[in-house]
C-alpha positions as CSV (number, residue, x, y, z in Angstrom):
1,M,0.0,0.0,0.0
2,K,1.1,3.5,0.4
3,N,3.6,2.9,3.3
4,T,6.3,5.3,4.3
5,V,9.1,3.3,2.9
6,K,7.7,3.6,-0.6
7,K,7.3,7.4,-0.1
8,A,10.8,7.8,1.2
9,I,12.9,5.6,-1.0
10,A,13.9,6.6,-4.6
11,F,15.5,3.6,-6.3
12,A,18.8,4.9,-7.7
13,L,21.4,2.3,-8.3
14,A,20.8,-0.8,-10.4
15,L,22.2,-4.0,-9.0
16,V,25.1,-5.4,-10.9
17,M,24.4,-9.1,-10.3
18,V,23.8,-12.1,-12.4
19,L,20.5,-13.6,-11.2
20,A,18.8,-16.7,-12.4
21,L,15.2,-16.5,-13.7
22,T,13.0,-18.5,-11.4
23,A,11.4,-21.5,-13.0
24,C,7.9,-20.2,-12.4
25,G,8.5,-16.9,-14.0
26,S,7.7,-15.0,-10.8
27,A,7.3,-11.2,-11.0
28,K,9.0,-10.8,-7.6
29,P,11.9,-8.4,-7.6
30,T,15.0,-9.7,-9.4
31,E,17.3,-6.7,-9.7
32,P,17.6,-5.1,-6.2
33,T,18.7,-1.5,-6.1
34,A,20.5,0.5,-3.5
35,A,18.6,3.4,-2.0
36,P,19.5,6.3,0.3
37,S,18.4,5.9,3.9
38,A,15.7,8.2,5.0
39,A,16.7,10.4,7.9
40,P,14.5,9.8,10.9
41,D,13.2,13.4,11.0
42,A,12.8,13.7,7.2
43,E,9.4,14.5,5.8
44,P,8.1,11.7,3.6
45,T,7.9,12.9,0.0
46,A,5.2,12.0,-2.4
47,A,5.7,9.0,-4.7
48,P,3.7,7.5,-7.5
49,E,1.0,5.2,-6.2
50,A,2.1,2.2,-8.3
51,A,4.6,-0.2,-6.6
52,P,8.1,0.0,-7.9
53,T,8.8,-2.5,-10.7
54,A,12.1,-4.4,-11.1
55,E,13.6,-4.9,-14.5
56,P,13.6,-8.5,-15.8
57,A,16.7,-10.4,-14.7
58,P,19.3,-11.3,-17.4
59,E,19.7,-14.9,-18.3
60,A,21.9,-16.6,-15.6
61,K,25.4,-17.5,-16.6
62,E,26.4,-21.1,-16.2
63,Q,27.5,-21.6,-12.6
64,T,31.0,-23.0,-12.0
65,A,31.3,-22.1,-8.3
66,S,31.9,-24.9,-5.8
67,F,30.5,-24.3,-2.3
68,R,32.3,-26.4,0.2
69,K,30.2,-28.4,2.7
70,T,29.5,-26.2,5.7
71,K,27.4,-26.5,8.9
72,I,25.8,-23.4,10.3
73,G,24.0,-23.2,13.6
74,V,20.8,-21.1,13.9
75,A,20.0,-19.8,17.4
76,L,16.4,-18.6,17.3
77,Y,14.8,-17.0,20.3
78,F,11.5,-18.8,19.8
79,D,10.5,-22.0,18.1
80,S,6.7,-22.3,17.8
81,G,4.3,-21.4,15.1
82,Y,4.7,-20.9,11.4
83,Y,7.4,-18.2,11.5
84,P,10.3,-20.5,12.7
85,A,8.9,-23.3,10.6
86,N,9.1,-21.1,7.5
87,V,12.6,-19.9,8.5
88,R,13.7,-23.5,8.4
89,T,12.0,-24.1,5.1
90,Y,13.8,-21.1,3.5
91,L,17.1,-22.0,5.0
92,G,16.6,-25.6,3.8
93,A,16.3,-24.3,0.2
94,L,19.4,-22.1,0.6
95,G,21.3,-25.1,2.0
96,E,20.6,-27.2,-1.1
97,A,21.8,-24.3,-3.3
98,M,25.0,-23.6,-1.4
99,N,25.9,-27.0,0.2
100,L,24.9,-25.9,3.7
101,E,23.6,-27.9,6.6
102,F,21.7,-26.1,9.3
103,V,21.4,-27.1,13.0
104,Y,19.1,-25.4,15.3
105,T,18.7,-24.3,19.0
106,V,16.4,-22.1,20.9
107,L,17.7,-19.3,23.2
108,T,16.1,-17.8,26.2
109,Q,15.4,-14.0,26.7
110,T,16.5,-14.0,30.3
111,D,19.5,-16.3,31.0
112,E,22.9,-15.4,29.5
113,A,24.6,-18.5,30.9
114,A,22.0,-20.8,29.4
115,N,22.4,-19.1,26.0
116,L,26.2,-19.5,26.2
117,T,25.7,-23.2,26.8
118,K,23.4,-23.4,23.7
119,I,26.1,-21.8,21.6
120,Q,28.7,-24.2,22.9
121,E,26.4,-27.1,22.0
122,L,26.2,-25.7,18.4
123,I,30.0,-25.5,18.2
124,A,30.3,-29.1,19.6
125,A,27.8,-30.2,16.9
126,G,30.3,-29.0,14.3
127,A,28.9,-25.5,13.4
128,E,31.5,-23.3,11.7
129,G,29.1,-20.4,11.6
130,I,26.3,-19.2,13.8
131,I,23.2,-17.1,13.1
132,L,22.3,-15.3,16.3
133,T,18.9,-13.7,17.0
134,L,19.5,-12.2,20.4
135,D,21.9,-9.6,21.8
136,M,22.4,-11.0,25.2
137,G,26.0,-11.6,26.5
138,T,27.2,-11.2,23.0
139,P,30.9,-10.3,23.9
140,T,31.2,-13.5,25.9
141,I,29.6,-15.6,23.1
142,L,32.0,-14.1,20.6
143,Q,35.0,-14.9,22.8
144,E,33.7,-18.5,22.8
145,C,33.3,-18.6,19.1
146,A,36.6,-16.9,18.4
147,S,38.4,-19.6,20.4
148,A,36.7,-22.2,18.2
149,N,37.3,-20.3,14.9
150,V,33.5,-20.0,14.5
151,Y,31.9,-16.9,12.8
152,V,28.7,-15.2,13.9
153,A,26.2,-13.1,12.0
154,G,22.9,-11.7,13.2
155,F,19.3,-11.9,12.1
156,L,16.0,-10.4,13.6
157,C,18.1,-8.2,16.0
158,D,19.7,-4.8,15.8
159,F,22.3,-5.6,18.4
160,N,21.5,-2.2,19.9
161,T,22.9,-3.0,23.4
162,S,26.2,-4.2,21.9
163,F,26.3,-1.2,19.5
164,N,26.0,1.3,22.3
165,M,27.7,-0.5,25.2
166,S,30.3,-2.9,23.7
167,Y,30.9,-1.7,20.1
168,D,34.7,-2.5,20.1
169,D,34.1,-6.0,21.6
170,V,31.4,-6.9,19.1
171,F,31.4,-4.8,15.9
172,K,35.2,-4.7,15.7
173,N,35.5,-8.3,16.5
174,P,36.6,-10.2,13.3
175,T,34.4,-13.1,14.4
176,F,31.3,-11.0,14.1
177,L,30.1,-10.4,10.5
178,G,27.2,-8.0,11.1
179,T,23.4,-8.3,11.5
180,A,20.1,-7.8,9.6
181,S,17.9,-6.0,12.0
182,D,14.2,-6.7,12.7
183,G,13.1,-3.6,10.8
184,P,14.9,-0.2,10.4
185,C,17.7,0.6,12.8
186,G,20.2,3.3,13.5
187,D,19.6,6.4,11.4
188,D,16.8,4.6,9.6
189,L,14.5,4.3,12.6
190,R,11.1,5.6,11.6
191,A,8.3,3.3,13.0
192,G,6.7,6.3,14.8
193,Y,6.4,8.0,11.4
194,D,5.0,4.8,9.8
195,F,2.4,4.5,12.5
196,F,1.3,8.1,12.0
197,D,1.0,7.5,8.2
198,S,-1.2,4.5,8.9
199,L,-3.4,6.7,11.1
200,M,-3.7,9.3,8.3
201,E,-4.5,6.6,5.8
202,Y,-7.2,5.1,8.1
203,N,-8.8,8.6,8.6
204,E,-8.8,9.2,4.8
205,R,-10.6,5.9,4.3
206,H,-13.0,6.6,7.1
207,A,-13.7,10.4,6.7
208,D,-17.2,9.9,8.2
209,E,-15.8,8.4,11.4
210,P,-12.1,9.2,11.8
211,I,-10.0,8.4,14.8
212,R,-9.7,11.4,17.1
213,H,-8.5,10.1,20.5
214,I,-5.6,7.7,20.9
215,A,-3.2,6.2,23.5
216,M,0.0,4.2,23.2
217,V,1.6,1.0,24.5
218,T,5.3,0.0,24.6
219,F,7.7,-2.6,26.0
220,P,10.2,-1.4,28.7
221,A,12.9,1.0,27.6
222,W,15.6,-1.3,29.1
223,A,14.6,-4.1,26.7
224,F,13.6,-2.0,23.6
225,P,15.0,1.5,23.8
226,V,14.1,2.1,20.2
227,Q,10.4,2.1,21.1
228,Q,11.0,5.3,23.1
229,V,12.2,6.8,19.8
230,F,9.1,5.6,18.1
231,V,6.9,7.2,20.8
232,Q,8.8,10.5,20.3
233,Q,8.5,10.3,16.5
234,F,4.8,9.6,16.7
235,T,4.1,12.3,19.3
236,E,6.0,14.9,17.2
237,K,3.9,14.0,14.1
238,I,0.7,14.3,16.0
239,D,1.7,17.7,17.4
240,E,2.7,18.9,14.0
241,Y,-0.6,17.7,12.5
242,N,-2.6,19.4,15.2
243,K,-1.1,22.8,14.4
244,T,-3.2,23.1,11.3
245,A,-5.9,20.5,11.8
246,E,-9.5,21.6,12.0
247,T,-10.2,18.9,14.5
248,P,-7.0,18.0,16.5
249,I,-6.2,14.4,17.4
250,V,-6.0,13.9,21.2
251,L,-2.9,11.8,22.2
252,D,-2.8,10.6,25.8
253,P,0.7,10.9,27.2
254,L,2.4,7.6,28.0
255,N,1.3,6.4,31.4
256,E,4.3,4.5,32.8
257,A,2.0,2.6,35.2
258,V,-0.1,0.8,32.6
259,D,1.2,1.7,29.2
260,V,4.6,0.1,29.5
261,L,4.3,-3.7,29.4
262,P,6.9,-5.8,31.3
263,F,6.3,-8.7,28.9
264,T,3.0,-9.4,30.5
265,P,-0.5,-8.7,29.0
266,L,-2.0,-5.3,29.2
267,D,-3.8,-4.6,32.5
268,S,-7.5,-4.1,32.2
269,T,-7.1,-0.8,34.1
270,Y,-5.6,0.6,30.9
271,F,-9.0,1.4,29.5
272,S,-10.1,3.4,32.6
273,K,-6.9,5.3,32.5
274,H,-7.6,6.2,28.8
275,E,-11.3,6.8,28.8
276,G,-12.9,7.6,25.4
277,I,-10.0,6.5,23.2
278,D,-10.8,5.4,19.6
279,A,-7.5,3.5,19.0
280,I,-4.4,2.1,20.6
281,F,-1.0,2.5,18.9
282,C,1.1,-0.4,20.3
283,F,4.8,-0.3,19.3
284,A,5.1,-3.7,21.0
285,D,3.5,-7.1,20.0
286,G,-0.2,-6.1,20.1
287,Y,-1.6,-9.5,19.2
288,T,0.0,-11.2,22.1
289,F,0.0,-8.6,24.8
290,V,-2.9,-6.2,24.0
291,Y,-5.6,-8.0,22.0
292,P,-6.3,-10.7,24.6
293,T,-7.1,-8.0,27.2
294,M,-9.3,-6.2,24.7
295,V,-11.3,-9.4,24.2
296,S,-11.6,-10.3,27.9
297,T,-12.9,-6.8,28.7
298,G,-15.2,-6.7,25.6
299,I,-13.3,-3.7,24.1
300,N,-12.4,-5.5,20.9
301,G,-14.2,-4.0,17.9
302,A,-15.0,-0.8,19.8
303,I,-11.3,0.3,19.9
304,K,-8.9,0.0,16.9
305,L,-5.5,-1.5,17.3
306,F,-2.4,-0.5,15.3
307,C,0.5,-2.6,16.4
308,A,3.8,-4.3,15.6
309,G,3.9,-8.0,15.0
310,Y,1.4,-10.3,13.4
311,G,-0.8,-12.9,15.1
312,E,-2.1,-16.1,13.6
313,S,-5.7,-15.6,12.4
314,S,-5.6,-11.9,13.3
315,D,-6.4,-11.3,9.6
316,Q,-9.9,-12.5,10.4
317,N,-10.5,-9.3,12.5
318,F,-8.4,-7.0,10.3
319,G,-9.6,-3.9,8.4
320,S,-13.2,-4.4,7.5
321,K,-13.3,-8.1,8.4
322,G,-14.7,-9.6,11.6
323,N,-14.8,-7.2,14.5
324,G,-12.3,-4.9,12.7
325,T,-10.0,-4.4,15.7
326,F,-6.7,-4.7,13.9
327,Q,-5.9,-1.8,11.5
328,Q,-2.1,-2.2,11.2
329,E,0.4,-5.0,11.7
330,T,4.1,-4.8,11.0
331,V,6.7,-7.5,10.5
332,S,10.1,-8.1,8.9
333,A,10.5,-10.5,6.0
334,I,11.9,-14.0,6.7
335,E,14.1,-13.5,3.6
336,A,16.2,-11.0,5.5
337,V,18.1,-14.1,6.7
338,I,19.8,-13.8,3.3
339,Y,22.2,-11.2,4.8
340,P,23.8,-13.4,7.6
341,V,23.8,-16.5,5.3
342,V,25.7,-14.7,2.5
343,M,28.1,-13.1,4.9
344,L,28.9,-16.5,6.5
345,V,29.1,-18.4,3.2
346,N,31.6,-15.9,1.9
347,K,33.7,-16.0,5.0
348,L,33.6,-19.8,5.3
349,N,34.6,-20.2,1.6
350,G,37.5,-17.8,2.0
351,V,36.2,-15.0,-0.2
352,S,34.9,-11.5,0.5
353,F,33.2,-8.7,-1.4
354,P,35.5,-6.1,-3.0
355,D,33.6,-3.3,-1.1
356,Q,33.2,-5.1,2.2
357,P,33.5,-2.7,5.1
358,A,36.3,-3.1,7.5
359,E,34.0,-3.4,10.5
360,A,30.7,-5.3,10.9
361,E,27.5,-3.4,10.3
362,R,23.9,-3.6,11.3
363,V,21.7,-3.4,8.3
364,S,18.1,-2.1,8.2
365,C,15.5,-4.4,6.8
366,F,12.6,-2.2,5.9
367,S,9.3,-3.4,7.3
368,I,6.3,-5.1,5.8
369,I,3.5,-2.7,6.9
370,V,0.0,-4.1,6.5
371,N,-2.6,-1.4,6.9
372,S,-5.4,-2.1,4.5
373,D,-7.7,-4.9,3.4
374,E,-5.7,-5.2,0.1
375,D,-2.4,-5.4,2.0
376,M,-3.6,-8.1,4.3
377,D,-5.0,-10.1,1.3
378,A,-1.6,-10.0,-0.4
379,F,0.3,-10.7,2.8
380,V,-1.8,-13.8,3.8
381,N,-2.0,-15.3,0.3
382,H,1.3,-14.3,-1.3
383,S,4.0,-13.7,1.3
384,F,6.5,-16.4,2.1
385,Y,6.2,-15.2,5.7
386,I,2.7,-16.8,5.9
387,T,2.5,-19.4,3.1
388,G,5.9,-21.0,3.5
389,N,5.7,-21.6,-0.3
390,L,9.1,-21.2,-1.9
391,D,7.4,-19.8,-5.0
392,D,6.3,-16.9,-2.9
393,A,9.8,-16.1,-1.6
394,L,11.1,-12.7,-2.7
395,Y,14.4,-14.3,-3.8
396,S,14.9,-17.9,-4.9
397,A,17.7,-20.0,-3.5
398,E,19.5,-19.7,-6.9
399,Q,19.3,-15.9,-6.7
400,V,20.7,-15.9,-3.2
401,A,23.6,-18.2,-4.3
402,N,24.4,-15.6,-7.0
403,M,24.6,-12.9,-4.3
404,T,27.7,-14.5,-2.9
405,A,31.2,-13.7,-3.9
406,V,31.7,-17.5,-4.2
407,A,29.3,-17.8,-7.2
408,N,29.4,-14.3,-8.6
409,P,32.6,-12.4,-9.0
410,D,30.5,-9.2,-9.8
411,A,28.6,-9.5,-6.5
412,T,29.1,-6.6,-4.0
413,Y,28.3,-5.8,-0.4
414,A,26.3,-2.8,-1.6
415,D,24.1,-5.1,-3.7
416,L,23.5,-7.4,-0.7
417,V,22.5,-4.4,1.5
418,S,20.3,-2.9,-1.1
419,I,17.9,-5.9,-1.2
420,M,16.9,-5.2,2.4
421,D,15.1,-2.1,1.2
422,Q,12.9,-4.2,-1.1
423,M,11.3,-6.6,1.5
424,T,8.1,-4.5,1.8
425,I,4.5,-5.0,1.1
426,E,4.8,-3.4,-2.3
427,Y,6.8,-6.3,-3.6
428,I,4.4,-8.8,-2.1
429,H,1.6,-7.1,-4.0
430,K,3.4,-7.7,-7.3
């Protein structure tokens, strides 16, 4: 749909990469392009309504690359539901294309010592590389991996704690190869602006009954400091809007007592603290931590929910369907795992990109923002995130193999980073 990423990004640099045409002739993006990052305080600029189109890929050159057999450990922080199952499906396809074997473990979000033991078990199982999804005790984990000559790359995590508190120990550590964040990170942070845009789009579609009074929900700052940035961004946009609006939007200030969730469901007193609200803007996982309380108190349907995350079957109450509670859900594409896989495959095959940075980086993966009936229909029926159908993947295993310096001497780090900009709802619509 008309999300902020499409409005902010102007595709400027064609990817110099030899990509194979998929057997099914998919119209998914085949020539990623680099794009300038949008500054967090930049005003979104208007863009054509049509989703960007990728040029047809050239015929693939005959492959002569030989990927050596490699085992990679995958340390997920949860292992239930379709998401980790589809991660495994996608990695399985990448493994067949690049001679990789993946072994898995599940980390905890509270116990550093237990997680270190999990990593040691992956190393003992023969893993030469590890994909890490949590930034907890990372310097210690890297010490363990360095002693075993094992490389680490991240996925689903911005490694914000390490970036701010242990930069030299992590990002300058040659064992660490960088991370693909769960959404925009660093200077690209903009979820507060995205939520505001979803609010404006909702009000345009419902001009006869717009949202006029709203409140917010976040996770604690110690766990997700970026959510405080989102609150600030969202508040600034509401204040700016109200300066010229005929009917201002009332935004309740963040109530630390009930609006900040310590990873427990929303307290039912939230609604008495925020009487008369039309919608909740939840920068945390609204399906898991907010919606159940809305149901138990009978608020669902009466109050709209714009949130991060996606819950199984939430589409049945999304937009104009069901009780219409959900009006925005936001996720990051499973295909973002391409970044750590390619970085590890290059390193473990003894090659590197000609433009590879000297220090590890954290790379933004622009979000899949679902904020309309059309978006949800495309997301549920045509995104690999939901279907687990490899024909729906934004990039085939053969295309990913060609992103490596092992298979493609023309491949570059800039090309790899540029594909993270394209994992949005626009490309799922195509």
